[in-house]
N, C-alpha and C positions, 0 to 999 in steps of 0.2 A: 504493500500499500504506499502510494507517494506521499511525502510530506505535504502538510497544508502550506499554500502560499503564504508569505508574510504580508501583513497588512499596513499600509503606511498612508500618510496624509497627502504628501506631494511627492511625485516623482519628477525630477528634473533630468532631461536627456540633453546632455552637452553642457560643459563646464566653462564656456566662454564668457564674455562680459555680461550678457543677459542671463545665463544660467547661474553663475555664481552669486551674482547680485540678488537675483530672485531667491535663491536657496538661503542666502544670509539674512535677507529681510523677512522671509517667511518664518524662519527659525527664530528670529528675534521677536516675531509677533506670536510664537507659540505653537508653530506647525511642526509635525514630525516630517522631516525632509530626507530623501535619499537622492544623491546626485550620481549619475552615471556619466563617466567621461572615459573615452578609450585612449586618449593621448595624454594631455596635460591640462590641469586646472588652470584657467585663464584663457585657454582656447588659442584659436589662430591669431587673434589680435596680438597676443603676447608672444607666441612661439614663432610666427612666420610673417607677420604683417606689421601692425602699427608700432609697437615698441622696437623690434629690431630695425626697421627701416629709419625710425627717429633717432635711434642710437647712432646709425651710420651717418646720418645727416649732421649731428652734433660733431662727430669726428671730422667730416668733410668740411664743416664750417671753420673748424679750428685750424685745420691745415690750410685752407684758403686764405684765412685771416693772417696767418703767419707769412705766408708767401707774399702777401700784398701789404706787408707793414711798412714799406717805404712811403706810402702815401701819408702815413700817419708820423713820419720822421724816424721810424724804428730802423736801425742798421740792419742790412741783410745778414741774417745769421748763417748763411751758406746753404748748402743742399739740404732740403727737407723733404721727407717722404713719409709714407705710411707703412706700417708693418701690418700687413693684412691678416696673419694669423693672430696677432694680439688683438686686432680689432674684432675678429671672429670670436676670440675668447671673451672679450669684453661684452659682446652681444649675448653670448650664452650665459654669462654670470648675471646679467640683468634679468634675462628670462627666467633663470632658476631661482634667483631671489625672489622675484614676484610670485612665481608659482608656489614656492614654499610658504610665502606669506598667505596666499589665498587658502592654501590647505590648513594652515595653522588656525586661521580664523574660523573657517567652516567647522573644523574639528572642535575648537573651543565652543561652538554653538551647538555641538552634538549632531551636526548633519553627517549622515552616514554616506561615505564616499566609496563608490564601487568602480574599479578599473575594468571596463569592458564595453561592449556594444549591446545597446538596448533596442528592442523591437516590440511593437505592440502586437498583442494577440487578441485584443478585444478593446472596447471602449473604456474598461476599468482594469486592464491587466497587461502585463508586459513580461517578456523574458530577457534575460541579460547574459550574454556569452562571455564568459570570463575564462581565465587560464585554468581554473579549477572545474570548469564545466558550465552547464546551464543553471540558472537561477530564476525562479518564478516570483514576481511581484504583483500585488494588487494595489490600487491607488484610489484615492478619492478625487484627485486632481493631478494633472500632469502639465509639464511645460516642455515643448520642443525647442531647443536652441542649439541646433547642430551646424549653425554657420554655413560657410560657403568655402569653394576652392577655386583656384584659377581655372578660367575656361581656356581649353586648348583647341585652336582651330583645326579642322582636318587636314590642313595643308603642312602642319608642323608635327614633329614628334620630339618632344623634349627628352633629353638624355642625361640632364643634370651635369654635364660636362661643357658643352659648347652651345647647346640649344636649351635655354633655361625659362623656367617660369619664375615668379617671385618667390616661390618657395625654395629656390636654389641660389638666391641672390645675396646671402649673408655669410657665407663661409668660403674664403678664398686662400689660396697659398700665396698668390701674388696678384697685384692689381691687373684687370684686364687690359690688354694693349689698346684694343679697339672694340667697343661694344655697340652694336646697333640695337636700338630699343624700338620696338613695334608697339604703338599705341601712345597717344599724346593726351590721354585723360589725366586725372590727378595722379595716379600711381605711376604712370609712365614719366611725367615731368619731374616727380620727386626723384625718381632713379636717374634721370638725366643730370639733375643737379648733384647728386651724390657722386656719381663716377667722373663727371667733369671736374668737380672740385677735388677729387682724389688724383686727378692727373691722367685719367684714361682719355683717349679720343673717343667721342660720341657722335653717332649719327642717329638722329631721331626721324623716323617715318611718320609723318603727319598726314593722315588720310583725307583732311579737309583743308580749309584755306589757312587755318591757324590752330595753334595748340589750345586745349581747353575749349573746345567748340561750343559748349554750353554755357560758357561764361561770358561777361561783357568783353567786347573787342579790346577795349583800352587795358583791361587786365592782361589779356593774351600778349598784347603789344609790349608791355612792360617786361614780361617774363622772356619773351622771344629776344628783346634787346639784350637782356642779360646773358642768355644762352650764346648769342652770337659773339658777345665780348669774351666768353670762356672758350670760344673756338668750336662750339657745337655745330655740326652740319645739319640743317633742316631741310629734309627732303618733302616738301609740301605736294599735296595731292597724290601721295603715294600709298596705295592700299596694298599691303603685302600679299602675296599669292603662294609663295612657296619659300621654304628654308632647306638648304641642303648642307650637310657636312663636307668639308674638303680637307680632311686630314687635321691640319692645325688650325683651321678656321671654319667659316660658314659663308655661304652666299645667300642673301635674302634678295628674292626677285618680286617686283611689283606688278600689278595688273596691266600697267601701261608699258611694260617691258624694260623698265630701268631695273638696276641691281646694285647692291652694295656688298662689298666684301669685308668681313670683320673676323675678329678672333672669336667673338661671342655674339649670340643674340639673345635678347631678353624680351619675352612675350608679356605684354602688360595690357591685355585686350578684354578685360572683364572677368567675371566670376560666374559660377553656377552654384545653385543651392545644394547643400548635402541632405537631400530628402528622400533619396532612394533607400530601399530596402529597411524602411522604418515600419513597415506594416500599417501604413496610414489607411488603407482600404479596411483593414480589419477593425480599426478604430473608428472609422467613419469620418475620418478628417479629410476635408477637400483641399486639393492644391491645383494651381493653374501653372503650366510649364515648369512644374518643380517647385514653384514658391507656394507656401502655405498661405491660405486666405485667412485673414483675421479681421476682426472689428476694431473699433476705437480703444477697446480695452485689451486687445491682444488675444481675444477669444477666437478659437477656430469654429468651423461648423459644428463641433461638439462642445457645448458651452463649458464643460469642466476640464477641457484640454485647451491650453493656451500655446502660443508660438511667438517667438520674439527674435530679434537680430536678422542677420542677413538672410536666413532661410525663409524669411516672410517677403523678401524683395522690396522692403521699405528702405528708407534712407540708410545706406550701408556704412554707418559710422559706429565705432565702439562706444562713443558717448550716448548715441541714440539706444544702442542695445542695452546699456547699463541702466538708463532711465527706464526704458520699457520693462525690464526685469524688476526694477524697484516698484513701478507702478502696478504691474500685474500681481505682484505678491501682495501688496496691499489690498487690491481689489478682491483677490481670491479670499482674503481673511475678513472680508466684509467691511473695509474701510471705504469712505468716500474718496474717490480718486477723480482728479481732473484728467482728461485724455491729453496725451502729448501733443502740443502745437507744433507740428512739423515745419510750418513756414517761418517759425521763430527760432529754428535750431541754428546754432552758431557752427560754422564750418572753417576749416583751415587747410591750407596746402603749405607743406614745409619745404619750399624751395628758398632760394635768396635772390630777389626779396621774397619774403613770405606774403601769402595771400589769404585773407580771412573775410568772411562776410556773415551777415545775419539779416533776417528778415527779407524785405522786398529788394530785389536787385534792379538796376536800370533796365536790363534786358528783359526782365519779367514784366515790368511796368509797361514797356513799349509793346510787348507782345500781346497785351490785353487792352491796350489803348487807355490806360489809366493815367489821369493827370497827377503829376507829382513835382514837388520842388527838389531839385538836385543841386547840392553845393559841393564844390571840390576844391581841395587845397593840396598842392604838391609838396612833398617833403623837402624839395630843393630849396624852399623858403624857411625850413626849420633849423634853427640854430643847432640843436642836439644831433640832428641828422647830418649836418655839416661837419660837426665835431668828430662825429663817428665814422666820416667818410662814407655815409650811407644815404645819398640824396635821392636815390631812385624810388619812385612810387608816389602814392597819394592817398588821401583820406576822402571818401566820398560819402556824404550823408543825404539820405532820402526822407522826405517828410511829406506830410499831407499839407497842400497849400492853403486849405480852409481852416483846418483845426490846429495845424503846426505840430501835430504829433509825429514823432520819429517813427517811420515805418521800416527803416533798414539802413544798412550802411555796408561799405566795402573798403577795405584797407589793403593796400599793397605797399610793403616796405619792411624795414627791419622790425622784428619782434610784433608783426601784426597779429599773430595768434594770441598774444597777451593783450594788446591794445584794443582789440575788438570787444573785449569784455565791458568796456564802457558803454559802447553803442548797444550792445546785447542787453545790458541792464535797461537802457532807455527804451528799447523796442518791448521787452518783456513787461515793463511797468507802464507803457503808454506815456511816456514822458513827453512834454513838448521840447522843441529845439532850445527854448530858453533856459531850460534846466542844464543843458550841456554849456550854453554860452555863459551862464552865471557861475558855473562851477571853476573855482580858481585852481588851475593846474600848476604843477611844479615847473620852475624856469631854471634852467633849460631842460625841456623834456620832449619827447615825441608826442605826448598826450596834449600838448598845446595845439597841434594842428587839428585835433578832434574839436576843440572849442572853436578854432577859426573856421572850420568846415561848417559848423552848425550856424554860424552868423548869417 
């Protein structure tokens, strides 16, 4: 006679930002929680994506700053280079430290952690494949937070050596001599900045007229100007159609017959949800093109089963996934929850200059024909920017001409990801532009341009 399945309150499948945040919040509110993760607690955001890439950005910026010290009167210290194995070890150390911290927190909250792969067997049951065998679980509620993985086009076959996805981009014996990057969205341009700053020759294949095709043209132009100064080759209107190994290198061919030879190619062309083999049909959960359908509270077609993070196809940011996890856990436990207001989500791109935005953007307002007041101030007039030899970029504030309420803003420039918090608070609190104008900022500081832009 088989053992009776264990009874739990909440089953969390996937320990990424949404999963571990939901587990922690629900446990704090008194739930009995079991979290199943087949890789590392913290998820892809910490193991392969957000944290590793930003760690490499930090090293790349430090190296670039040292090489360009002459602008600030710093004598040339001689040949400067990057130790790629040490950088890879640094990435791993941060990943391991964060993962250990997440585990310690969840264990202190008495969250049961299971290393394995979960699959629904019904609307209130699941089985977990572990090294010790199958384990049956029953639950009152569940969360699917299994994330996503890089999309691989049918014309490419990654080998982890020369043909790479972003999952292969963090561990190197030596800096790539020449890397071709396919994809000019957020991920692609961040890797352009990383490798160009580290000293690699970089060719970026841009399938449209400019990088970041869904952002304001002014933003794209600022970034392209920086890339060109770094020696990046921009192949515009180049949609890749094949990638071939050539021994010690690769050849990338485009649909219009052009080609580029490089030592490596990095594919940064989107992602696909990790929703297959979850037994969604047995649980009654609906998905479209692999993305799990949810309502404003992250509930799936089965009300006691939630989904959050990249697997839902919503805004693919770890900050969004974390907030989704926190809110759905509170909703599950019977608390009043305000649905996440996606148009007010703050976003950043960690290039140099950084790009950050919140709320309504100029391109969005133009698309719907909405009348807005747009004010813009370049950092070239900001004393702190000149002191730091970082004059590139601008602050743009968008407001309602009738009510003067701040609707959004875009910042391109040094530390934009930090500066945007001021505008984000104004958008979230529905402040009028006068609130920014009347706020006395430190002098000299980059924030002074925010006040000027609001006037």
